[in-house]
C-alpha positions as CSV (number, residue, x, y, z in Angstrom):
1,X,0.0,0.0,0.0
2,X,1.5,3.3,-1.0
3,X,1.5,6.1,1.5
4,X,1.0,9.7,0.5
5,X,3.8,11.7,2.3
6,X,2.5,15.2,1.6
7,X,-1.0,15.1,2.7
8,X,-3.7,13.5,4.8
9,X,-3.5,10.3,2.7
10,X,-0.4,9.2,4.5
11,X,-2.5,8.5,7.6
12,X,-5.9,8.2,6.0
13,X,-5.3,5.4,3.2
14,X,-6.8,2.2,4.2
15,X,-9.2,3.8,6.6
16,X,-12.3,2.2,5.2
17,X,-10.7,-1.3,5.1
18,X,-9.5,-1.1,8.7
19,X,-12.8,0.5,9.8
20,X,-14.7,-2.5,8.3
21,X,-12.4,-4.8,10.2
22,X,-12.9,-2.9,13.4
23,X,-16.7,-3.1,13.0
24,X,-16.5,-6.8,12.7
25,X,-14.4,-7.1,15.8
26,X,-16.7,-4.6,17.7
27,X,-19.7,-6.7,16.8
28,X,-18.0,-9.8,18.1
29,X,-17.1,-8.1,21.3
30,X,-20.6,-7.3,22.3
31,X,-22.3,-10.0,24.3
32,X,-25.9,-9.6,25.2
33,X,-26.0,-5.9,24.0
34,X,-22.9,-5.0,26.1
35,X,-19.2,-4.7,25.2
36,X,-16.9,-7.4,26.6
37,X,-14.5,-6.4,29.3
38,X,-11.6,-6.4,26.9
39,X,-13.5,-4.3,24.3
40,X,-12.1,-1.0,25.6
41,X,-8.4,-2.4,25.5
42,X,-6.4,-2.2,22.3
43,X,-4.8,-5.5,22.8
44,X,-2.7,-5.4,19.6
45,X,-0.7,-2.6,21.0
46,X,-1.1,-3.3,24.7
47,X,0.3,-7.0,24.6
48,X,3.7,-6.2,23.0
49,X,4.1,-3.1,25.2
50,X,3.6,-5.2,28.4
51,X,5.9,-7.9,27.1
52,X,8.7,-5.4,26.4
53,X,8.2,-4.0,29.9
54,X,8.6,-7.6,31.3
55,X,11.8,-8.0,29.3
56,X,13.0,-4.6,30.7
57,X,12.4,-5.9,34.3
58,X,14.3,-9.1,33.6
59,X,17.2,-7.1,32.1
60,X,17.5,-4.7,35.0
61,X,17.1,-7.6,37.5
62,X,20.2,-9.1,35.8
63,X,22.0,-5.7,36.0
64,X,21.2,-5.2,39.6
65,X,23.2,-8.3,40.6
66,X,26.5,-6.7,39.6
67,X,25.8,-2.9,39.1
68,X,25.0,-1.1,42.3
69,X,23.4,1.9,40.4
70,X,20.8,-0.6,39.0
71,X,18.3,-0.5,41.8
72,X,15.9,-3.2,40.9
73,X,13.3,-2.1,43.5
74,X,13.4,1.4,42.1
75,X,12.9,0.0,38.6
76,X,9.8,-2.0,39.7
77,X,8.4,1.1,41.5
78,X,8.8,3.1,38.2
79,X,7.0,0.4,36.3
80,X,4.3,0.2,38.9
81,X,3.7,4.0,38.8
82,X,3.8,4.0,35.0
83,X,1.1,1.3,34.9
84,X,-1.1,3.3,37.3
85,X,-0.5,6.4,35.2
86,X,-1.3,4.5,32.0
87,X,-4.6,3.3,33.6
88,X,-5.6,6.9,34.6
89,X,-4.8,8.2,31.2
90,X,-6.7,5.3,29.6
91,X,-9.8,6.5,31.5
92,X,-9.2,10.1,30.7
93,X,-10.7,11.7,27.5
94,X,-7.6,12.9,25.7
95,X,-9.7,15.0,23.4
96,X,-10.1,17.8,26.0
97,X,-6.4,18.7,25.1
98,X,-7.3,19.5,21.5
99,X,-8.1,23.1,22.1
100,X,-5.4,23.8,24.6
101,X,-2.5,24.8,22.4
102,X,-1.4,27.8,24.3
103,X,-1.4,26.1,27.8
104,X,0.5,23.1,26.3
105,X,3.1,25.5,24.7
106,X,3.5,27.2,28.1
107,X,3.8,23.9,30.0
108,X,6.4,22.6,27.5
109,X,8.6,25.8,27.9
110,X,8.2,25.6,31.7
111,X,9.3,21.9,31.8
112,X,12.3,22.8,29.7
113,X,13.6,25.6,32.0
114,X,12.8,23.9,35.4
115,X,16.3,22.4,35.7
116,X,17.8,26.1,35.5
117,X,15.8,27.3,38.4
118,X,18.2,27.7,41.4
119,X,17.3,25.3,44.2
120,X,15.5,22.9,41.9
121,X,17.9,21.8,39.2
122,X,21.1,19.8,39.8
123,X,23.6,17.9,37.8
124,X,23.8,14.0,37.3
125,X,26.8,12.7,35.6
126,X,27.8,16.2,34.4
127,X,24.4,17.0,32.9
128,X,22.1,19.7,34.3
129,X,18.8,18.1,33.4
130,X,17.3,16.9,36.8
131,X,14.9,18.5,39.3
132,X,14.6,17.6,42.9
133,X,11.5,18.3,44.9
134,X,12.0,17.0,48.4
135,X,12.5,13.2,48.1
136,X,11.3,13.3,44.4
137,X,13.9,13.4,41.7
138,X,13.0,13.4,38.0
139,X,13.9,14.6,34.5
140,X,11.5,17.3,33.3
141,X,12.7,16.6,29.8
142,X,10.9,13.2,29.8
143,X,7.3,14.4,30.5
144,X,8.0,17.1,28.0
145,X,7.9,14.4,25.3
146,X,4.2,13.7,26.0
147,X,3.4,17.4,26.2
148,X,5.1,18.0,22.8
149,X,3.0,15.2,21.3
150,X,-0.2,16.9,22.4
151,X,1.1,20.4,21.6
152,X,2.0,19.7,18.1
153,X,-1.1,17.4,17.5
154,X,-3.4,20.3,18.7
155,X,-1.5,22.9,16.6
156,X,-1.4,20.9,13.4
157,X,-5.0,19.3,13.6
158,X,-6.6,22.7,12.9
159,X,-5.4,22.5,9.3
160,X,-7.4,19.2,8.8
161,X,-4.8,17.4,6.8
162,X,-3.5,20.1,4.6
163,X,-1.2,23.1,5.3
164,X,-2.0,25.6,2.4
165,X,0.3,28.6,3.2
166,X,4.0,28.9,4.0
167,X,3.1,31.2,6.8
168,X,1.1,28.4,8.5
169,X,4.0,26.0,8.1
170,X,6.5,28.4,9.4
171,X,4.1,29.1,12.5
172,X,4.1,25.3,13.2
173,X,7.9,25.0,12.9
174,X,8.2,28.0,15.3
175,X,5.8,26.4,17.8
176,X,8.2,23.5,18.0
177,X,11.4,25.5,17.7
178,X,10.9,27.4,21.0
179,X,10.8,24.4,23.3
180,X,13.4,22.5,21.2
181,X,15.9,25.3,21.6
182,X,15.3,25.4,25.4
183,X,15.9,21.6,25.8
184,X,18.9,21.5,23.4
185,X,20.8,23.7,25.8
186,X,20.5,21.0,28.4
187,X,20.2,17.6,26.7
188,X,21.1,17.0,23.0
189,X,19.6,13.5,23.1
190,X,16.2,14.5,24.4
191,X,16.2,17.4,22.0
192,X,16.6,15.1,19.1
193,X,13.6,13.1,20.2
194,X,11.5,16.2,20.7
195,X,12.5,17.3,17.2
196,X,11.7,13.9,15.6
197,X,8.2,13.9,17.4
198,X,7.3,17.4,16.2
199,X,8.7,17.0,12.7
200,X,6.8,13.7,12.3
201,X,3.6,15.3,13.2
202,X,4.1,18.3,11.0
203,X,4.9,16.1,8.0
204,X,1.9,13.9,8.6
205,X,-0.4,17.0,9.0
206,X,-0.1,17.8,5.3
207,X,3.0,19.9,4.8
208,X,4.1,20.1,1.2
209,X,7.1,18.0,0.2
210,X,9.1,20.9,-1.1
211,X,8.9,22.8,2.2
212,X,9.8,19.7,4.2
213,X,12.9,19.0,1.9
214,X,13.9,22.7,2.1
215,X,13.6,22.6,5.9
216,X,15.7,19.4,6.1
217,X,18.4,21.0,3.9
218,X,18.5,24.0,6.3
219,X,18.7,21.8,9.3
220,X,21.7,19.9,7.7
221,X,23.5,23.2,7.0
222,X,22.8,24.6,10.5
223,X,24.1,21.3,12.1
224,X,27.3,21.3,10.0
225,X,27.8,24.9,11.0
226,X,27.3,24.1,14.7
227,X,29.8,21.2,14.5
228,X,32.4,23.3,12.7
229,X,32.0,26.3,14.9
230,X,32.3,24.1,18.0
231,X,35.8,23.0,16.9
232,X,37.3,26.5,16.4
233,X,39.4,27.5,19.4
234,X,39.1,31.0,20.9
235,X,35.4,31.5,20.4
236,X,32.3,30.4,22.5
237,X,31.1,27.0,21.5
238,X,27.5,26.1,20.9
239,X,28.1,22.4,21.7
240,X,29.6,21.3,24.9
241,X,32.9,19.3,24.8
242,X,31.1,15.9,25.7
243,X,28.5,16.5,23.0
244,X,31.1,17.3,20.3
245,X,33.2,14.3,21.3
246,X,30.1,12.0,20.9
247,X,29.5,13.2,17.4
248,X,33.1,12.9,16.3
249,X,33.5,9.5,17.9
250,X,30.7,8.2,15.8
251,X,32.9,9.0,12.7
252,X,36.3,7.9,14.3
253,X,36.1,6.0,17.7
254,X,39.9,6.4,17.9
255,X,39.6,10.1,18.6
256,X,38.6,9.5,22.1
257,X,39.9,5.9,22.9
258,X,39.5,6.2,26.7
259,X,36.1,8.0,26.7
260,X,33.1,7.8,24.4
261,X,35.2,5.9,21.8
262,X,35.9,3.2,24.5
263,X,32.3,3.0,25.5
264,X,31.2,2.5,21.9
265,X,33.7,-0.2,21.3
266,X,32.9,-2.1,24.4
267,X,29.2,-1.9,23.7
268,X,29.8,-3.4,20.2
269,X,32.0,-6.1,21.7
270,X,29.2,-7.1,24.2
271,X,26.7,-7.3,21.4
272,X,28.8,-9.5,19.3
273,X,29.9,-11.8,22.1
274,X,26.2,-12.7,22.7
275,X,26.4,-14.9,19.5
276,X,23.2,-16.6,18.3
277,X,21.5,-17.5,21.6
278,X,23.4,-15.4,24.1
279,X,25.3,-16.3,27.3
280,X,22.2,-16.7,29.5
281,X,20.6,-14.7,32.2
282,X,23.1,-13.0,34.5
283,X,26.1,-14.2,32.3
284,X,26.9,-11.0,30.6
285,X,30.6,-11.1,31.3
286,X,31.4,-8.1,29.2
287,X,28.5,-5.8,30.3
288,X,28.3,-6.9,33.9
289,X,32.0,-6.8,34.6
290,X,32.3,-3.0,34.2
291,X,33.5,-3.0,30.7
292,X,30.4,-1.3,29.4
293,X,29.7,2.0,31.2
294,X,26.0,2.7,31.9
295,X,25.1,-0.8,30.9
296,X,21.7,-0.4,32.7
297,X,20.7,2.8,31.0
298,X,22.4,4.2,27.7
299,X,23.9,0.8,26.6
300,X,21.2,-1.5,28.0
301,X,20.7,-3.1,24.6
302,X,24.3,-4.3,24.8
303,X,23.5,-5.9,28.2
304,X,20.4,-7.6,26.8
305,X,22.0,-8.8,23.5
306,X,24.9,-10.3,25.4
307,X,22.6,-12.3,27.6
308,X,20.0,-13.4,25.0
309,X,22.0,-13.2,21.7
310,X,20.8,-12.5,18.2
311,X,17.6,-14.5,18.6
312,X,16.5,-12.6,21.8
313,X,17.4,-9.3,20.1
314,X,15.2,-10.1,17.0
315,X,12.3,-11.0,19.4
316,X,12.7,-7.7,21.2
317,X,12.8,-5.7,18.0
318,X,9.9,-7.6,16.7
319,X,7.8,-6.7,19.8
320,X,8.7,-3.0,19.2
321,X,7.7,-3.3,15.6
322,X,4.4,-5.0,16.6
323,X,3.6,-2.2,19.0
324,X,4.4,0.6,16.6
325,X,2.7,-0.9,13.5
326,X,-0.5,-1.6,15.4
327,X,-0.5,2.0,16.6
328,X,-0.1,3.2,12.9
329,X,-3.0,1.0,11.9
330,X,-5.2,2.5,14.6
331,X,-4.2,6.1,13.4
332,X,-5.3,5.1,9.9
333,X,-8.6,4.0,11.3
334,X,-9.3,7.3,13.1
335,X,-11.2,10.1,11.4
336,X,-10.3,12.8,13.8
337,X,-7.1,14.5,12.7
338,X,-6.2,15.3,16.3
339,X,-6.5,11.6,17.2
340,X,-4.4,10.5,14.2
341,X,-1.6,13.1,15.0
342,X,-1.5,12.0,18.8
343,X,-0.9,8.4,17.7
344,X,1.7,9.5,15.0
345,X,3.6,11.4,17.7
346,X,3.6,8.3,20.0
347,X,4.9,6.3,17.1
348,X,7.6,8.9,16.3
349,X,8.8,8.9,19.9
350,X,9.1,5.1,20.2
351,X,10.7,4.7,16.6
352,X,13.4,7.3,17.0
353,X,14.4,6.1,20.6
354,X,14.6,2.4,19.6
355,X,16.5,3.1,16.4
356,X,19.0,5.5,18.1
357,X,19.5,3.4,21.2
358,X,19.9,0.1,19.4
359,X,22.0,1.8,16.6
360,X,24.1,3.5,19.2
361,X,25.1,0.1,20.6
362,X,25.8,-1.3,17.1
363,X,28.0,1.7,16.1
364,X,25.7,3.0,13.4
365,X,24.3,5.9,15.3
366,X,26.0,8.5,17.4
367,X,26.2,8.2,21.1
368,X,23.4,10.5,22.6
369,X,22.3,8.8,25.9
370,X,18.7,8.1,24.6
371,X,17.0,5.5,26.8
372,X,15.6,2.3,25.3
373,X,11.8,2.5,25.8
374,X,10.5,0.3,28.6
375,X,13.9,-1.3,29.1
376,X,16.5,1.3,30.3
377,X,16.7,1.8,34.0
378,X,15.1,5.1,35.0
379,X,11.7,5.8,36.5
380,X,11.2,9.1,34.7
381,X,11.6,7.3,31.3
382,X,9.5,4.3,32.3
383,X,6.6,6.4,33.6
384,X,6.6,8.5,30.4
385,X,6.7,5.5,28.0
386,X,3.9,3.8,29.8
387,X,1.9,7.1,29.7
388,X,2.2,6.9,26.0
389,X,0.7,3.5,26.1
390,X,-2.1,4.8,28.1
391,X,-2.6,7.5,25.4
392,X,-3.0,4.9,22.7
393,X,-5.4,2.9,24.9
394,X,-7.4,6.2,25.6
395,X,-7.6,6.8,21.8
396,X,-9.0,3.3,21.4
397,X,-11.4,3.6,24.3
398,X,-12.9,6.9,22.9
399,X,-12.6,5.9,19.2
400,X,-16.4,6.0,18.6
401,X,-16.8,9.4,20.1
402,X,-13.7,10.8,18.3
403,X,-14.7,9.4,14.8
């Protein structure tokens, strides 16, 4: 099935086909005039998501045996809070956010600047991206991903699948640009996720191809300028030293053999040493012996691949594919443009994070510190990823009202 990348056809083709399938399932779900208990759950997306959460729990359990920073109880608590949050969101009618563009924009900007407020923000591993409120510690950049999804979906939905004027296109890009610049000053990795979410939604909202290609060319030119400028001595640099090294190491790991270049090589060795079926649970001699830094977070895929091998890795990636494809199919069935774009935003977030994290461990993507959804250690990330699952389930629950 061909997808139209320049208009509403990209998310609308096949709508009637999947609607007919959905009607058939809906009729079978009704028993005695009422809907079955599972009728309000989109199992095609929920099942793979929960399986990946289970895989993440098992992986962090193995990490906690040898890595003190991998607190297994804390990871379980994050998963539990995330599941409760997903349940609440599932019950909530997400459509109430469709007319709150201004409020969402303000909230996104506030979340981006929270770590810069004296007394709230503090550094972790040299990165100023955390906030402490009493005993609570979290990364505001994580919930900002969800806020960005709703912000851009609400802003783009008003054009009903076709952006006619360049002024409107520029306005949407500007709406994304403000929170994006705020987060890029703190966390390049999260900034890339925010950018990909927003860009995906704008493209799927009917932006003309020529404008999109021109924007991509401009972004490439600006990125090249930033990298070159950050290597010139004697002037203020846009990129921090560690950010620049991560980008350079992607091209030549020997540039920083004891830093990010070392991390990258060790992660690749761990993935390769897993072989076909892996070394078994708790037997990741490379990742669990300290050779792979941040094995429970940034390089968690290396830890998983070493234990469960190529076959386990394929199963994990297949579950991600199942989860995202089912979400895309649901988006194709929705008639509400806001609903479509919210689902597209969730898919964009998951897709980019999986490709970046796995690619980083394989040496085909630069090191950015982006977590692997549902698997990497960290309560903030886990809660947000499960919140996105709740959003998809909420769209399914309210599908008839949103049609």
